[in-house]
C-alpha positions in Angstrom: -10.7 -0.3 0.6 -9.2 -2.8 -2.2 -8.5 -6.4 -2.2 -6.4 -8.3 -4.6 -3.1 -10.2 -5.3 0.3 -8.5 -5.4 3.4 -9.6 -6.8 6.3 -8.8 -4.6 9.3 -8.3 -6.7 12.2 -8.6 -4.1 11.4 -12.4 -3.6 9.3 -13.1 -6.6 6.4 -14.2 -4.6 2.7 -13.7 -4.8 0.8 -12.4 -1.8 -2.9 -11.8 -1.1 -3.3 -8.1 -0.2 -6.0 -5.8 1.4 -5.5 -2.0 1.5 -7.5 0.2 3.8 -7.1 3.9 3.3 -8.5 7.0 4.8 -6.9 10.4 3.8 -9.0 12.3 6.3 -7.0 10.9 9.2 -4.5 10.4 7.1 -4.1 6.5 7.7 -3.4 3.5 5.5 -3.2 -0.2 6.4 -1.8 -3.0 4.1 -2.5 -6.5 5.1 -0.6 -9.2 3.1 -0.5 -13.0 3.2 2.2 -15.1 1.5 1.5 -18.4 -0.1 2.8 -20.2 3.1 0.1 -18.3 5.3 2.5 -15.9 6.8 0.7 -12.6 7.4 2.2 -9.1 7.7 0.9 -5.7 8.1 2.1 -2.3 7.0 0.4 0.5 9.0 0.8 4.2 8.3 -0.9 6.8 10.5 0.4 9.9 8.7 3.6 10.3 10.8 4.8 6.7 11.7 5.1 3.6 9.7 4.9 0.3 11.7 5.8 -3.2 10.4 3.3 -5.7 12.3 3.0 -9.5 12.7 -0.2 -9.5 14.4 -0.3 -13.3 14.9 2.8 -13.1 17.0 2.0 -9.6 18.5 5.3 -7.9 17.4 5.6 -4.7 15.7 8.3 -2.1 15.2 8.6 1.3 13.6 10.5 1.6 10.2 13.0 4.4 10.7 13.6 5.1 7.0 9.9 5.6 6.0 8.6 7.2 9.2 7.7 10.8 8.1 6.3 9.9 4.9 2.6 10.3 4.6 0.0 7.9 3.0 -0.4 8.9 -0.7 -2.7 12.1 -1.0 -6.0 11.9 -2.8 -4.4 14.1 -5.5 -0.8 12.6 -5.4 -0.7 12.1 -9.3 -1.9 15.7 -9.9 0.8 17.5 -7.8 4.4 18.0 -9.2 5.4 17.5 -12.7 6.8 14.1 -12.5 3.6 12.3 -13.4 3.7 10.6 -16.9 0.5 9.1 -18.7 1.7 5.7 -20.1 -1.5 4.9 -22.0 -3.7 2.1 -21.8 -2.6 -1.5 -20.6 -4.5 -4.6 -20.0 -4.9 -5.6 -16.2 -7.0 -8.9 -15.6 -8.6 -8.6 -19.0 -9.6 -5.1 -18.4 -8.5 -2.0 -20.4 -7.0 0.4 -17.6 -5.5 3.9 -18.0 -1.8 3.9 -16.3 0.0 6.9 -14.8 3.4 6.7 -13.1 4.8 9.2 -10.8 8.7 9.4 -10.4 10.2 10.4 -7.1 13.8 11.3 -8.2 16.4 9.0 -6.4 13.6 7.3 -4.6 11.2 5.3 -6.3 8.3 5.2 -8.9 4.5 4.8 -8.1 2.1 3.8 -10.8 -1.8 4.0 -10.7 -4.1 2.3 -13.2 -7.9 2.8 -13.5 -10.5 1.3 -15.6 -11.1 2.8 -19.0 -14.9 1.8 -18.7 -15.7 2.8 -14.8 -12.7 4.6 -13.4 -12.3 2.1 -10.7 -8.6 1.3 -9.6 -7.2 -1.8 -11.4 -3.6 -1.8 -10.2 -1.2 0.0 -7.9 2.6 -0.4 -8.3 4.6 0.6 -5.3 8.3 1.5 -4.8 9.8 -0.8 -7.6 8.8 -3.5 -5.0 5.2 -4.5 -5.4 2.5 -4.5 -8.0 -1.1 -4.9 -6.6 -3.9 -5.9 -9.0 -7.4 -5.2 -7.5 -10.1 -7.7 -7.4 -12.3 -5.5 -5.4 -12.9 -1.9 -4.7 -15.1 0.1 -2.3 -15.4 3.7 -0.9 -18.1 2.5 1.5 -16.8 3.3 5.1 -19.3 1.1 6.6 -17.3 -2.0 5.3 -14.1 -0.8 7.2 -13.3 -3.3 9.9 -13.7 -1.5 13.3 -10.5 -0.2 14.6 -8.6 -0.9 11.4 -6.7 2.1 11.8 -6.0 1.9 15.4 -2.4 1.2 16.6 -2.2 -1.9 18.7 -1.0 -1.5 22.3 1.9 -3.7 21.7 3.4 -1.5 19.2 6.2 1.2 20.2 5.7 4.8 19.7 9.5 5.4 19.3 11.9 3.6 17.1 13.4 0.6 19.2 14.7 -1.4 16.3 17.0 0.5 13.7 16.9 -2.3 11.3 13.3 -2.4 10.9 11.9 -2.3 7.6 8.7 -2.9 5.8 10.4 -3.8 2.5 11.3 -7.3 3.7 9.0 -10.0 5.1 
């Protein structure tokens, strides 16, 4: 579980972000809140990717990203597209930076503290840069039901234009 701020490159906006991740399921939830308090969730259960607006009880499946799994724990180690970028500063901390390029799709970067190994930053799909202010692997801190798909969410694609990339 991590919390921090993210810079969303599509609209040059800063959002508050929480990321919950459990590879044993596999599942990932990203809760984001814009400066105007609009909230948005990306939920991924290993086979399906949903875009949720919990306050409005609306939800759709992103047809372009469904089938893509949450990142594996060893995602930086597999394949040969990972590049070590050296040490960079994130929020006044020295962090080691790696970037994995997926040809014709995107790049993903993962930065960890030189001193502690704790994550500093995650850069995702040329779209978002999340700087972590908090990190924990304590499963007891996970909100109950965080990975449960809400009952108002569809289980088949109902909106072919649904996209997690725009909010």
